[in-house]
C-alpha positions as CSV (number, residue, x, y, z in Angstrom):
1,M,15.0,1.7,-8.7
2,T,16.4,-1.3,-6.9
3,Q,16.1,-4.9,-7.8
4,P,12.6,-6.2,-6.7
5,P,12.5,-8.9,-4.0
6,P,11.1,-12.3,-4.7
7,R,7.4,-12.2,-5.6
8,T,6.8,-14.8,-2.9
9,L,6.9,-11.8,-0.5
10,A,4.0,-10.2,-2.3
11,E,2.2,-13.6,-2.2
12,E,2.8,-13.8,1.5
13,F,1.4,-10.3,2.1
14,R,-1.6,-11.0,-0.2
15,A,-2.5,-14.1,1.8
16,D,-2.5,-12.3,5.1
17,P,-2.0,-8.6,4.9
18,L,-3.0,-8.0,8.6
19,G,-1.2,-10.9,10.2
20,R,2.3,-11.8,11.3
21,H,4.9,-11.6,8.5
22,S,8.3,-13.3,7.9
23,P,11.5,-11.3,8.6
24,P,12.1,-10.6,4.8
25,L,8.5,-9.3,4.4
26,Q,8.9,-7.2,7.5
27,R,12.0,-5.6,6.1
28,L,10.2,-4.8,2.8
29,L,7.3,-3.3,4.8
30,Y,9.7,-1.2,6.8
31,L,11.2,0.1,3.5
32,F,7.7,0.9,2.1
33,R,6.4,2.5,5.3
34,G,9.6,4.5,6.0
35,S,9.7,6.2,2.7
36,P,9.4,10.0,2.4
37,L,5.8,11.2,2.8
38,E,5.6,13.0,-0.6
39,G,3.7,10.8,-3.0
40,K,3.2,8.0,-0.4
41,Y,-0.1,6.1,-0.6
42,A,-2.2,5.9,2.6
43,L,-5.7,4.8,3.7
44,V,-8.3,7.2,5.2
45,H,-11.8,6.4,6.6
46,G,-14.6,7.4,4.3
47,E,-17.9,9.1,5.2
48,N,-19.7,5.8,5.6
49,A,-18.6,3.5,8.4
50,G,-16.5,0.7,7.2
51,T,-15.4,2.4,4.0
52,L,-11.7,3.1,3.4
53,L,-10.4,5.5,0.7
54,L,-7.1,5.5,-1.0
55,A,-5.2,8.8,-0.6
56,Q,-1.8,10.2,-1.6
57,L,0.2,12.3,0.8
58,S,1.7,15.6,-0.3
59,G,4.5,15.6,2.2
60,R,3.6,19.2,3.1
61,R,1.5,20.4,6.0
62,D,0.0,23.3,4.0
63,K,-1.1,21.0,1.1
64,G,-2.7,18.1,2.9
65,I,-3.7,14.9,1.2
66,T,-5.3,14.0,-2.1
67,V,-8.1,11.5,-1.8
68,L,-8.6,9.2,-4.8
69,P,-12.5,9.0,-4.7
70,D,-12.7,6.2,-7.2
71,Q,-10.7,4.0,-4.9
72,R,-13.1,2.8,-2.2
73,F,-12.7,-0.4,-0.2
74,H,-15.1,-2.2,2.2
75,S,-12.4,-4.6,3.4
76,R,-9.2,-3.5,5.2
77,A,-7.3,-6.5,3.7
78,E,-8.3,-5.4,0.1
79,A,-7.3,-1.8,0.8
80,E,-3.9,-2.8,2.3
81,W,-3.3,-5.0,-0.8
82,E,-4.0,-2.0,-3.1
83,V,-1.5,0.1,-1.1
84,F,1.1,-2.7,-1.2
85,C,0.7,-3.0,-5.0
86,R,1.1,0.7,-5.5
87,R,4.1,0.9,-3.3
88,W,5.7,-2.1,-5.0
89,K,5.2,-0.2,-8.4
90,Q,6.8,3.0,-6.9
91,F,9.8,1.2,-5.6
92,F,10.5,-1.5,-8.2
93,G,8.7,-0.3,-11.3
94,E,6.8,-3.5,-11.7
95,E,3.0,-4.1,-11.5
96,L,1.6,-6.8,-9.3
97,D,-1.5,-8.6,-10.4
98,R,-4.1,-7.1,-8.0
99,E,-6.4,-10.1,-8.6
100,G,-3.9,-12.9,-8.0
101,Q,-0.5,-11.8,-6.8
């Protein structure tokens, strides 16, 4: 694990997960999004319109994805924040406060 970046980057993402991001946050998102597929968290559309589900990728075509059915979101921003928090934990070993930052 590498040294975590300043938590201000997490705060910036939390404040506007779908908007424009600063160059340091962009670099962090490239790191997260460019990681190997195995174990990577992703969002999938649920059966009901507007529902997003958290899934974990296997990294193998023959295995598919694992949907985490207890992780349902009705807001894309909320879903993106959950994925960001999980990726932060994977990369840096630290939990982010999902309610605050």
